[in-house]
C-alpha positions in Angstrom: -60.1 28.4 -56.4 -60.4 29.4 -60.1 -63.2 31.8 -61.0 -65.8 31.9 -63.7 -64.1 33.7 -66.6 -67.4 35.4 -67.5 -67.7 37.3 -64.2 -67.8 41.1 -64.7 -65.3 42.9 -62.5 -66.0 46.6 -63.2 -68.5 49.1 -64.5 -67.1 49.0 -68.0 -68.1 45.3 -68.4 -64.6 44.0 -68.1 -64.7 40.2 -67.4 -62.1 38.4 -65.4 -60.1 37.3 -68.5 -60.0 40.8 -69.9 -59.0 42.2 -66.4 -56.2 39.6 -66.2 -55.1 40.6 -69.7 -54.9 44.3 -68.8 -52.7 43.5 -65.8 -50.5 41.1 -67.7 -50.0 43.7 -70.5 -49.1 46.4 -68.0 -46.7 44.0 -66.2 -45.1 42.9 -69.5 -44.8 46.3 -71.2 -44.4 48.6 -68.2 -42.6 46.6 -65.6 -40.1 44.4 -67.5 -42.4 41.3 -67.1 -41.6 41.5 -63.3 -44.3 40.4 -60.9 -42.3 42.1 -58.1 -42.2 45.5 -59.8 -45.9 45.4 -60.7 -46.7 44.4 -57.1 -45.0 47.4 -55.8 -46.7 49.7 -58.2 -50.2 48.3 -57.4 -49.5 48.0 -53.7 -50.3 44.3 -53.6 -48.3 41.3 -52.6 -46.3 39.4 -55.2 -48.2 36.3 -54.4 -51.5 38.0 -55.4 -50.0 39.0 -58.7 -48.9 35.5 -59.3 -52.3 34.1 -58.4 -54.0 36.5 -60.9 -51.6 35.5 -63.6 -52.2 31.8 -63.1 -55.9 32.2 -62.9 -56.0 30.8 -59.3 -57.5 34.1 -58.0 -59.9 36.6 -59.5 -58.9 40.1 -60.3 -61.0 42.8 -58.7 -62.3 46.2 -59.8 -59.8 48.1 -57.7 -56.8 46.5 -59.3 -58.2 46.8 -62.8 -58.8 50.5 -62.2 -55.3 51.0 -60.8 -53.8 49.1 -63.7 -55.6 51.3 -66.2 -54.5 54.5 -64.4 -50.8 53.4 -64.3 -51.0 52.3 -67.9 -52.3 55.8 -68.9 -49.5 57.5 -67.0 -47.0 55.3 -68.8 -48.6 55.7 -72.2 -49.2 51.9 -72.4 -52.4 50.8 -74.3 -53.8 47.9 -72.2 -57.3 47.8 -73.8 
């Protein structure tokens, strides 16, 4: 089920499209574009990563927060 792209997913006002973009940028720049490597880093199943990237599943505040934290640790600008 695809979500409404205007849904806010965190207290910063990040919507689902922006949350997905953060996760995609982290994956692409920090994990060699590998869903598998990103899944391990986020502690989530690969299938969930793939669902986020396709837009089939909404990202949540927890994963956006984790992605921002990992990006900060790796000096990757995801905003």
